[in-house]
C-alpha positions in Angstrom: 8.4 -4.6 29.2 9.4 -6.5 32.3 10.5 -9.4 29.9 12.6 -7.2 27.8 14.2 -5.9 31.5 14.9 -9.3 32.8 16.2 -10.6 29.4 18.7 -7.2 29.4 19.5 -7.7 33.3 22.8 -10.0 32.4 24.1 -8.1 29.4 26.7 -5.6 29.7 25.8 -2.4 28.1 27.6 -1.1 25.0 29.5 2.3 25.7 31.4 4.1 22.6 34.2 6.6 23.7 35.0 8.9 21.1 38.3 11.0 21.7 40.9 11.9 19.5 43.9 11.5 22.2 44.4 8.1 23.0 45.3 8.6 26.2 42.0 10.2 27.8 40.5 7.2 25.6 42.5 4.5 28.0 42.3 6.6 31.1 38.3 6.1 30.7 37.7 3.2 29.4 39.8 1.6 32.3 37.4 3.0 34.5 34.0 1.5 33.0 35.3 -1.5 31.2 34.3 -3.5 34.2 31.2 -2.9 34.2 30.6 -1.8 30.4 31.4 -3.3 27.0 33.9 0.0 25.4 34.3 1.0 21.8 36.6 3.6 20.6 36.7 5.9 17.9 39.4 8.7 17.2 37.3 11.0 15.7 33.5 12.1 15.0 33.2 10.5 11.3 34.5 7.2 12.5 31.8 7.6 15.7 29.2 8.0 13.3 29.7 4.8 11.4 30.0 2.7 14.4 26.6 4.4 16.3 24.9 3.6 13.0 25.7 0.2 12.8 25.6 -0.5 16.3 22.0 2.0 17.1 20.0 -0.8 18.2 22.4 -2.1 21.1 24.4 0.8 21.8 23.6 2.4 25.2 25.8 5.5 25.5 28.3 7.5 23.7 31.0 9.5 25.5 32.0 12.6 23.6 35.1 14.9 23.1 33.7 18.0 21.8 37.5 19.2 20.0 37.9 16.5 17.2 39.3 16.6 13.3 37.3 15.7 10.8 34.0 15.9 12.5 33.9 17.7 15.8 31.3 16.6 19.1 29.1 19.7 18.2 28.6 18.5 14.6 28.1 15.0 15.6 25.3 16.2 18.9 23.4 18.0 15.7 23.7 14.5 13.7 22.6 12.5 16.3 19.7 14.8 17.7 17.9 15.2 13.9 17.8 11.6 13.4 15.0 10.1 15.0 16.5 6.4 15.6 19.8 7.7 16.8 18.4 10.3 19.0 17.2 8.0 21.1 21.1 7.2 22.4 22.5 9.3 24.6 25.4 11.3 25.0 27.7 12.4 27.5 30.6 15.3 26.6 33.8 15.8 28.2 34.6 19.2 28.3 37.2 21.2 30.0 35.4 24.9 28.9 32.3 26.0 31.0 30.0 27.5 28.4 30.3 24.3 26.6 28.7 22.6 29.2 25.1 25.0 28.2 25.6 24.4 24.4 26.0 21.0 24.9 22.6 20.0 26.5 21.3 22.2 24.4 22.4 20.3 21.4 20.7 16.8 23.3 23.2 16.1 25.6 22.4 13.9 28.4 25.3 15.2 30.8 28.8 16.5 30.7 32.5 15.0 32.3 34.3 17.6 33.2 38.7 17.3 32.5 40.5 17.0 34.4 38.6 13.9 35.0 36.4 13.3 38.5 36.7 10.5 41.1 36.1 7.4 38.9 33.1 6.9 41.1 31.6 9.8 39.9 32.2 9.5 36.2 30.9 5.9 36.7 27.7 7.4 39.0 27.1 9.6 35.7 27.3 6.9 33.1 25.0 4.9 34.7 22.2 7.7 35.7 22.3 8.6 31.5 22.0 5.1 30.8 19.1 4.8 33.3 17.1 7.7 32.4 17.3 7.1 28.5 16.2 3.7 29.0 13.1 4.5 31.0 12.3 7.1 28.2 12.1 4.7 26.2 10.1 2.5 28.4 7.5 5.5 29.0 7.3 6.8 25.5 7.4 3.2 23.9 5.3 1.0 26.0 1.8 3.6 25.4 -0.1 0.7 24.2 -3.1 0.9 21.5 -5.4 2.7 22.9 -8.5 0.5 21.5 -6.5 -2.7 21.1 -4.3 -2.6 24.5 -1.7 -4.4 22.0 2.0 -2.8 21.3 2.2 0.3 19.2 4.1 0.2 16.1 7.2 1.5 17.0 7.6 -0.5 20.2 6.6 -3.4 18.7 8.9 -3.2 15.7 11.6 -1.2 18.5 11.4 -4.2 20.9 11.6 -7.2 18.4 14.7 -5.4 16.7 16.2 -5.8 20.2 15.4 -9.4 20.9 16.3 -11.1 17.9 19.9 -9.5 18.5 19.7 -10.5 21.9 18.3 -14.3 21.2 18.9 -14.6 17.2 16.4 -16.8 17.8 14.3 -17.8 14.7 11.1 -16.1 14.2 7.5 -16.2 12.1 6.1 -13.2 11.2 2.2 -12.6 10.8 0.1 -10.0 9.3 -3.8 -10.1 9.7 -6.3 -8.2 8.1 -10.0 -7.6 7.9 -11.5 -7.8 4.7 -13.1 -4.9 3.7 -12.6 -3.1 6.9 -14.0 0.3 5.8 -17.3 -1.2 4.5 -17.7 -2.6 7.7 -17.4 1.1 9.2 -20.1 2.5 6.7 -22.5 0.0 7.1 -22.5 -0.8 10.9 -21.1 2.5 11.9 -17.2 3.0 13.6 -18.4 2.0 16.7 -19.3 -1.5 15.5 -15.7 -1.6 13.7 -14.1 -0.9 16.8 -15.5 -3.5 18.5 -15.0 -5.8 15.5 -11.0 -4.6 16.5 -11.2 -5.1 20.4 -12.5 -8.8 19.9 -9.6 -10.0 17.6 -7.4 -7.7 19.3 -8.1 -9.3 22.9 -7.5 -12.6 21.5 -4.3 -12.4 20.1 -3.4 -11.0 23.0 -4.6 -13.9 25.1 -2.9 -16.6 22.0 0.4 -15.1 22.7 0.9 -15.0 26.2 2.9 -17.9 27.1 4.4 -18.2 23.4 7.3 -15.7 24.4 5.8 -13.6 20.7 4.7 -10.2 20.6 1.8 -8.5 18.5 0.8 -4.7 17.8 -2.1 -2.8 16.0 -0.7 -1.8 12.3 -2.5 0.7 10.5 -6.8 0.8 11.2 -7.4 -2.1 10.8 -4.3 -4.8 10.8 -2.5 -6.7 12.9 1.5 -7.7 13.7 2.1 -11.0 14.9 5.9 -11.9 15.8 6.5 -15.3 17.1 9.1 -17.7 17.8 9.3 -20.4 14.8 7.2 -23.1 14.7 7.5 -26.0 12.5 3.9 -26.7 13.0 2.7 -23.0 11.9 -0.1 -24.2 9.5 -1.6 -26.6 12.1 -1.4 -23.9 15.0 -2.7 -21.4 12.3 -5.8 -23.6 11.3 -6.9 -23.5 14.8 -6.5 -20.1 15.6 -8.5 -19.4 12.2 -11.2 -21.7 13.6 -11.4 -19.9 16.4 -11.5 -16.0 14.7 -14.7 -17.5 12.9 -16.2 -18.2 16.0 -15.7 -15.0 17.4 -17.1 -13.5 14.2 -19.5 -15.3 12.7 -22.4 -13.4 13.7 -20.7 -9.9 12.5 -20.1 -11.9 8.7 -16.9 -10.3 8.7 -13.5 -12.5 7.2 -10.2 -11.9 7.7 -7.2 -12.9 5.6 -3.7 -13.9 7.2 -0.1 -13.9 5.6 2.7 -15.7 7.0 6.6 -15.6 6.4 7.7 -18.7 8.0 11.3 -18.3 9.4 13.4 -20.3 6.7 16.9 -19.1 8.2 17.8 -16.9 5.4 18.5 -14.7 8.1 16.1 -11.7 7.2 15.5 -8.5 9.6 12.3 -8.2 11.2 10.8 -5.4 8.6 11.7 -7.4 5.7 10.2 -10.9 7.4 7.3 -8.5 7.6 7.1 -7.2 4.4 6.9 -10.5 3.1 4.2 -11.3 5.2 2.0 -8.4 4.1 3.0 -9.7 0.7 1.6 -13.0 1.0 -1.6 -11.1 3.1 -2.0 -8.8 0.3 -2.1 -11.5 -2.4 -6.0 -13.0 -0.7 -7.4 -9.5 -1.2 -10.8 -10.1 -2.6 -10.6 -14.0 -2.0 -12.7 -15.6 0.3 -11.8 -19.1 -0.6 -8.4 -19.1 1.7 -7.9 -17.5 4.8 -3.7 -17.2 5.4 -1.1 -17.8 2.5 2.6 -18.8 3.4 5.6 -16.6 1.7 7.4 -18.8 -0.5 9.9 -19.1 -3.3 6.6 -18.7 -5.6 5.6 -15.7 -4.0 9.2 -14.7 -4.2 9.8 -14.9 -7.8 6.3 -13.3 -8.7 7.5 -10.3 -5.7 11.1 -9.5 -8.0 9.1 -9.8 -11.6 6.5 -7.1 -9.8 9.4 -5.1 -8.4 11.0 -5.4 -12.2 7.9 -4.3 -13.7 7.8 -1.0 -11.6 11.6 -0.2 -12.1 10.9 -0.4 -15.9 7.5 1.4 -16.3 8.9 5.1 -17.0 11.1 3.4 -19.5 8.2 1.7 -21.2 6.6 5.1 -21.3 9.5 6.9 -22.6 10.0 4.0 -25.3 5.8 3.5 -26.2 6.2 -0.2 -25.0 2.7 0.7 -23.7 0.1 0.6 -26.8 -3.6 1.5 -27.0 -5.7 -0.7 -28.1 -9.5 -0.2 -28.8 -12.6 -2.3 -28.7 -15.6 -1.3 -30.3 -18.9 -0.7 -29.0 -22.2 -1.3 -30.7 -25.6 0.3 -30.6 -28.1 -2.7 -31.2 -31.4 -0.6 -30.7 -31.8 -0.6 -34.3 -32.4 -3.2 -36.7 -28.9 -3.6 -37.5 -25.8 -3.0 -35.3 -23.9 0.4 -35.5 -20.3 1.1 -34.5 -20.4 3.7 -31.7 -17.8 4.0 -29.8 -14.8 2.2 -28.5 -12.7 1.6 -25.1 -9.0 2.4 -24.8 -7.4 -0.5 -23.7 -3.8 -1.0 -22.6 -1.4 -3.8 -23.5 2.6 -3.8 -22.6 5.2 -4.8 -25.0 7.8 -5.3 -22.9 11.3 -6.1 -24.7 12.4 -9.0 -22.5 8.6 -10.5 -20.9 6.4 -10.1 -24.0 3.0 -9.2 -24.6 2.6 -8.5 -20.1 -1.1 -9.3 -18.8 -3.3 -6.3 -17.8 -3.9 -8.7 -15.3 0.1 -8.6 -13.9 0.4 -4.6 -14.2 -2.7 -2.6 -13.3 -3.2 -3.9 -9.9 0.1 -3.4 -9.0 0.3 0.1 -10.6 -2.6 0.9 -8.4 -1.2 -0.5 -5.3 1.8 2.0 -5.2 0.1 5.1 -7.2 1.7 4.7 -10.8 -1.3 4.0 -12.0 -1.9 7.8 -12.2 1.4 8.2 -14.6 -0.2 5.0 -16.7 -3.4 6.8 -16.8 -2.6 9.9 -18.5 -0.6 8.1 -21.3 -3.6 6.2 -21.9 -6.1 9.4 -21.7 -3.0 11.5 -24.1 -3.1 8.5 -27.2 -6.7 7.8 -27.0 -7.4 11.7 -27.5 -4.6 12.1 -30.2 -5.9 9.0 -31.6 -9.8 10.7 -31.7 -7.8 13.6 -33.6 -6.6 11.5 -36.1 -9.6 9.7 -36.6 -11.6 13.0 -37.2 -9.0 13.8 -39.4 -9.0 10.8 -41.4 -12.9 10.4 -41.8 -14.0 13.6 -41.0 -16.4 12.3 -37.8 -14.9 11.8 -34.2 -15.7 8.4 -32.5 -16.1 8.5 -29.1 -13.6 6.7 -26.9 -14.1 5.8 -23.3 -11.2 5.5 -21.0 -10.5 4.3 -17.3 -10.5 6.8 -14.4 -8.8 4.6 -11.7 -9.6 5.1 -7.9 -6.5 6.9 -7.5 -7.3 9.4 -10.2 -10.5 10.6 -7.9 -8.2 12.0 -5.4 -6.7 14.3 -7.6 -7.0 17.7 -7.4 -6.1 18.6 -10.5 -7.7 16.0 -12.9 -10.3 18.6 -14.1 -8.0 20.5 -15.1 -5.5 17.5 -16.9 -8.6 16.0 -18.7 -9.4 19.7 -19.5 -6.1 20.2 -21.5 -5.6 17.3 -22.8 -9.4 17.7 -24.9 -8.0 21.1 -25.7 -5.0 20.3 -27.2 -6.5 18.0 -29.7 -9.4 19.8 -30.1 -12.1 17.9 -29.3 -15.2 18.4 -27.0 -16.1 16.6 -23.8 -18.4 14.3 -25.2 -15.3 12.7 -27.2 -13.7 11.3 -24.4 -15.7 9.3 -22.4 -14.7 8.6 -18.2 -15.2 4.8 -17.0 -15.3 4.7 -13.5 -15.8 1.7 -11.6 -18.2 1.1 -8.8 -15.9 -0.2 -6.3 -13.9 3.4 -6.5 -17.2 4.2 -4.6 -16.8 2.0 -1.9 -13.0 3.6 -1.0 -14.7 7.0 -0.4 -18.1 7.8 -1.3 -18.0 11.7 -0.6 -14.9 12.4 -2.4 -16.0 10.5 -5.5 -19.5 12.0 -5.6 -17.9 15.0 -5.6 -15.3 14.7 -8.4 -18.2 13.3 -10.9 -20.3 16.1 -10.4 -17.1 18.6 -11.1 -16.0 16.5 -14.3 -19.6 16.7 -15.4 -19.9 20.4 -14.6 -17.3 20.6 -16.9 -18.9 18.8 -19.8 -17.6 15.2 -19.5 -19.8 11.8 -19.3 -19.0 9.5 -17.0 -19.6 6.0 -17.7 -20.1 3.7 -14.5 -18.1 0.6 -15.1 -18.9 -3.1 -13.4 -22.4 -2.0 -12.7 -23.9 -4.8 -9.7 -19.8 -5.9 -8.9 -20.5 -4.2 -5.6 -22.5 -3.9 -2.2 -22.9 -0.3 -2.7 -24.6 0.2 -6.0 -28.5 0.8 -5.3 -27.0 3.6 -2.2 -24.7 5.6 -5.1 -27.4 5.9 -7.9 -29.3 8.0 -5.6 -26.3 10.5 -5.4 -24.2 9.8 -8.1 -25.1 10.9 -11.3 -23.8 9.4 -14.1 -24.8 9.6 -18.3 -24.6 5.4 -18.6 -24.1 2.0 -16.8 -22.0 -0.9 -18.0 -22.9 -4.2 -17.0 -20.2 -6.1 -15.4 -19.3 -8.7 -17.5 -19.5 -12.0 -15.4 -23.6 -11.6 -15.1 -23.2 -11.8 -19.0 -20.8 -14.7 -18.8 -23.1 -16.9 -17.4 -26.6 -15.2 -18.1 -27.9 -17.8 -21.1 -27.1 -20.8 -18.7 -28.3 -19.3 -15.1 -31.7 -18.1 -14.6 -30.3 -15.8 -11.8 -28.0 -14.4 -13.8 -30.3 -13.5 -16.5 -32.9 -12.3 -13.6 -30.0 -10.0 -12.3 -29.4 -8.3 -16.1 -32.6 -7.9 -16.6 -33.4 -6.1 -13.1 -30.3 -3.8 -13.8 -31.4 -3.0 -17.0 -34.5 -1.8 -15.6 -32.8 0.5 -12.9 -31.0 2.1 -15.9 -34.3 2.8 -17.5 -35.5 4.3 -14.4 -32.8 6.6 -14.3 -32.7 7.3 -18.0 -29.5 6.2 -19.1 -28.5 4.0 -21.6 -27.4 0.3 -20.5 -23.8 -1.3 -22.0 -23.1 -4.9 -22.1 -19.8 -5.8 -22.1 -18.0 -9.4 -22.2 -20.3 -10.3 -25.2 -19.0 -13.8 -26.9 -22.3 -15.0 -28.5 -25.4 -14.4 -30.8 -27.8 -16.1 -28.0 -26.2 -13.2 -25.4 -26.6 -10.3 -27.6 -30.3 -11.1 -28.5 -31.1 -11.8 -25.0 -29.8 -8.4 -24.4 -31.8 -6.6 -27.1 -34.8 -8.3 -26.3 -34.6 -6.9 -22.7 -33.7 -3.5 -23.6 -30.0 -2.6 -23.6 -28.6 -0.3 -25.6 -25.3 -1.0 -26.3 -22.4 -3.9 -26.3 -19.4 -4.4 -26.5 -17.1 -8.4 -26.9 -15.4 -10.6 -28.8 -19.0 -11.6 -30.8 -18.0 -8.2 -32.2 -14.5 -8.0 -32.3 -11.6 -8.4 -29.9 -9.7 -5.3 -28.5 -7.5 -4.0 -32.1 -4.7 -2.1 -32.2 -5.5 1.5 -34.3 -4.8 0.3 -37.3 -6.5 -3.2 -37.2 -9.7 -0.5 -35.5 -9.7 1.3 -38.9 -10.9 -1.6 -41.4 -14.2 -1.3 -38.4 -15.1 1.9 -38.8 -14.2 2.2 -43.0 -16.8 -1.0 -43.0 -19.3 0.8 -41.3 -18.8 3.6 -43.5 -19.5 1.6 -46.5 -22.7 0.6 -44.7 -24.1 4.3 -43.8 -22.9 7.3 -43.5 -22.1 10.0 -40.2 
């Protein structure tokens, strides 16, 4: 904070004088112009525009109460209601005794009576109001994060924006996150997690002390660092990352760092950190790389992602999203039999063509739009089950994804209930897939949601079993109706004995739980035969069929009907 005050000592504070009488403006301006930088407005509407434009540098508003367009009382109310503008003190000009009380109640810092007091008195009132306001900001904003001792987020961005305005130096924005921090807290306890944050915060504070930079703790497990631009930033990052590794090596904890290196584009501080945060997010679940710098490629991807987000509602309305179906075959008998299907979404964009689910699923999960898409798929799949029932005389169950975002929807059960009822289906016809990774986000909430869904009669399949740390912990408390093996084990099971052994172990776990096992990603006959030997119940994958649109999937149904009867 001392650094901020020192930098501001040599600067004239800015004052805005607002009065519709030109001579009044000139008199006040003459009294104050040798000490302050003065600007003028002749009505409240113009004043409000100036205040919004100069909110970071304006130190005081001197305000007449009676003006056209927007009077002083109304302007005081607007300033008080805005979290950013309310920090700017206002002195009212009045000749009415009753107006003084009302003005103070509306947030005025002081008042100057007309006709004006002696110039020395007015200067003293102005100086006092500015100093009290700045002291209030300092007291409020320098409250540091109690755990790490770094600045809090609000002060960090306020301070940084003021430094940008005053110094206009190139600055680099850095975002640091701890990978899977919620798991650290869950496995080792919150006290342990706090000790990790303290160590990282302490090193960040130490590393920026002599750089002219500043840092804050951002949210639960993130940090923001704002530094004067350095052309050798990458080399410095490598050294800092080595230091972090030394600090955290015994804890087996990793970090990811996103960087926006000042390129002279003139972006504001918050925009720079938005880009650094995007670079950091691109490293999620990537443990081979510790940092990433925002660049043109990321910028293009960001624009593309933003376009997909903006186009989503139109795509849903125009049914650009098409549900494909991949068959699941029961292999417990002599001949594999079509037993169910999985609904998989495809986006046929009018400009981009077929957009890969890998491009938009995680994107929609991050901003919550996945809930809209999931409901669309549930409705489409239920309607398709009904159509096949009407056409072929039996119900082929279809599994649909329930994303981790859906788990927190209080109306999830009611929504699914309405969908199956509207299509004349039973709960067993619409199977619900929940990924194992959802457990690590909020285990208690997931268990509660699954119990409520099963109480309604829905069947729950755990998708990607074996992909996360929590599998065995979860199985002791989470009731499920099927285990679906993560395809990465299937892919290499015939060439990697460890993977083959893991598949065997997971199938044995399912046997102990008395639930069937589904293997996805099966591509070869050798994989299928080994899975059958190990006791796998159901498989899906390119060995039998790729995902198909409804019309093509019907050929598989008709083939099955010709070979057997339901």
